[in-house]
MIPABA-538314 format. One record per residue (C-alpha): residue number from 0; x, y, z. Coordinates in steps of 0.1 Angstrom, whole numbers. Layout:
N
nr / east / north / up
NUM / X / Y / Z
...
This chain:
63
nr / east / north / up
0 / 12 / -854 / -137
1 / 5 / -839 / -104
2 / -10 / -804 / -100
3 / 8 / -777 / -81
4 / -11 / -765 / -50
5 / -25 / -731 / -49
6 / -4 / -705 / -32
7 / -15 / -695 / 3
8 / -31 / -660 / 8
9 / -30 / -638 / 36
10 / -38 / -600 / 45
11 / -8 / -577 / 51
12 / 16 / -552 / 38
13 / 34 / -561 / 7
14 / 72 / -563 / 12
15 / 79 / -549 / -21
16 / 57 / -519 / -26
17 / 46 / -515 / 11
18 / 9 / -512 / 5
19 / -18 / -531 / 23
20 / -33 / -561 / 4
21 / -63 / -581 / 16
22 / -51 / -610 / -7
23 / -14 / -612 / -7
24 / 5 / -643 / -17
25 / 25 / -659 / 13
26 / 61 / -660 / 2
27 / 76 / -670 / 38
28 / 65 / -678 / 73
29 / 84 / -665 / 103
30 / 84 / -687 / 133
31 / 94 / -671 / 165
32 / 109 / -692 / 194
33 / 98 / -669 / 221
34 / 70 / -648 / 206
35 / 46 / -644 / 179
36 / 56 / -652 / 144
37 / 42 / -639 / 111
38 / 40 / -641 / 73
39 / 57 / -623 / 46
40 / 32 / -613 / 18
41 / 34 / -599 / -17
42 / 8 / -584 / -41
43 / 3 / -609 / -71
44 / 16 / -582 / -93
45 / 48 / -579 / -72
46 / 59 / -615 / -74
47 / 91 / -620 / -92
48 / 101 / -585 / -88
49 / 131 / -572 / -68
50 / 134 / -543 / -46
51 / 161 / -517 / -57
52 / 192 / -517 / -34
53 / 206 / -483 / -26
54 / 242 / -482 / -39
55 / 251 / -447 / -23
56 / 242 / -457 / 12
57 / 262 / -487 / 24
58 / 248 / -510 / 49
59 / 259 / -507 / 86
60 / 258 / -531 / 113
61 / 258 / -523 / 150
62 / 288 / -534 / 170
């Protein structure tokens, strides 16, 4: 039986509650082809939660 690796941590703004965290859990990495990339982090307590989507303001796309 193999052990799961510990999740990577990084400092940044939580994508769910939008508060700064020094030990956020990395949930995604962004790689830019022509610029700086970054990481997407969440507080440990925000993992598994979803952000509420506004139903009264539809999404719009430029074009």
